[in-house]
C-alpha positions as CSV (number, residue, x, y, z in Angstrom):
1,M,46.7,-136.9,66.7
2,Q,45.7,-140.4,65.6
3,K,42.7,-140.4,68.0
4,T,41.3,-137.2,66.3
5,D,41.8,-138.7,62.9
6,Q,40.0,-141.8,63.9
7,R,37.2,-139.8,65.4
8,E,36.9,-137.7,62.2
9,M,36.7,-140.9,60.2
10,V,34.0,-142.3,62.5
11,F,32.0,-139.1,62.2
12,D,32.4,-139.2,58.4
13,E,31.1,-142.7,58.4
14,V,28.1,-141.8,60.6
15,S,27.4,-138.8,58.4
16,L,27.4,-141.0,55.3
17,M,25.0,-143.5,57.0
18,L,22.7,-140.7,58.0
19,S,22.7,-139.3,54.5
20,E,21.8,-142.8,53.2
21,K,19.0,-142.9,55.7
22,R,17.7,-139.5,54.4
23,T,17.8,-140.8,50.9
24,A,15.9,-144.0,51.8
25,L,13.3,-141.8,53.6
26,S,12.9,-139.6,50.5
27,I,12.4,-142.8,48.4
28,L,9.8,-144.0,50.8
29,R,8.0,-140.6,50.6
30,T,8.1,-140.8,46.8
31,G,6.6,-144.3,46.9
32,I,3.8,-143.1,49.1
33,A,3.1,-140.1,46.8
34,I,3.0,-142.3,43.7
35,F,0.7,-144.7,45.5
36,S,-1.8,-141.9,46.2
37,I,-2.2,-141.2,42.4
38,P,-4.2,-144.4,41.5
39,L,-6.2,-144.0,44.7
40,S,-7.3,-140.5,43.7
41,L,-8.0,-141.5,40.2
42,G,-10.0,-144.5,41.3
43,S,-12.1,-142.4,43.7
44,V,-12.9,-139.9,40.8
45,L,-13.9,-142.8,38.5
46,I,-16.2,-144.2,41.2
47,A,-17.7,-140.9,42.1
48,T,-18.5,-140.1,38.4
49,S,-19.6,-143.6,37.5
50,Q,-23.2,-142.6,37.2
51,L,-22.4,-140.2,34.4
52,Y,-21.1,-142.9,32.0
53,D,-21.7,-146.4,30.8
54,P,-18.6,-148.6,31.4
55,D,-19.4,-150.8,28.4
56,Q,-19.2,-147.8,26.0
57,I,-15.9,-146.4,27.3
58,L,-14.2,-149.7,28.0
59,Y,-11.4,-148.8,25.6
60,L,-10.6,-145.9,27.9
61,I,-11.0,-147.6,31.3
62,V,-8.8,-150.6,30.5
63,P,-5.6,-148.5,29.8
64,V,-6.4,-146.3,32.9
65,L,-6.7,-149.3,35.1
66,A,-3.5,-150.8,33.6
67,G,-1.7,-147.6,34.3
68,C,-3.0,-147.5,37.9
69,T,-1.9,-151.1,38.4
70,L,1.6,-150.2,37.1
71,L,1.8,-147.2,39.4
72,V,0.8,-149.3,42.4
73,L,3.4,-151.9,41.6
74,I,6.1,-149.2,41.1
75,S,5.1,-147.5,44.4
76,L,5.2,-150.8,46.3
77,W,8.6,-151.6,44.9
78,L,9.9,-148.2,46.0
79,M,8.4,-148.5,49.5
80,I,9.8,-152.1,50.0
81,T,13.2,-151.1,48.7
82,A,13.3,-148.1,51.0
83,A,12.2,-150.1,54.0
84,V,15.0,-152.7,53.4
85,K,17.6,-150.0,53.0
86,L,16.4,-148.3,56.2
87,R,16.6,-151.5,58.1
88,N,20.1,-152.4,56.8
89,N,21.3,-148.9,57.5
90,E,20.0,-149.0,61.1
91,R,21.8,-152.3,61.7
92,R,25.1,-150.9,60.4
93,L,24.7,-147.8,62.5
94,D,23.9,-149.8,65.6
95,R,27.0,-152.0,65.0
96,L,29.2,-148.9,64.6
97,I,27.8,-147.4,67.8
98,E,28.5,-150.7,69.7
99,K,32.1,-150.8,68.4
100,N,32.9,-147.2,69.3
101,Q,32.9,-146.0,72.9
102,F,33.0,-142.3,71.9
103,L,29.8,-142.7,69.9
104,R,28.1,-144.6,72.7
105,N,28.8,-141.7,75.0
106,I,27.4,-139.2,72.5
107,V,24.3,-141.2,71.6
108,D,23.4,-142.6,75.0
109,P,24.7,-140.1,77.6
């Protein structure tokens, strides 16, 4: 009876770690998506640069570039945070697998 309770507790812990891993991967995906917005906007501005004079619309370009810089910084922060969480989660999962013989048999048959 106690062995099944212990196995259930280990499975719950592994399930929690895997859900944290999914969350970190979704944060990484969001960071990559946010990073693509300034790249797209920059390519549109470069492609249409022959149609306007930058000196005349400087009051528009400066806020756009500031917003793009902010989006790049936010996306970098999200991606770095997600990478750190993924690495820590993998270490904890590896330690749990090393400690538990039953999980080792399941993971590495």
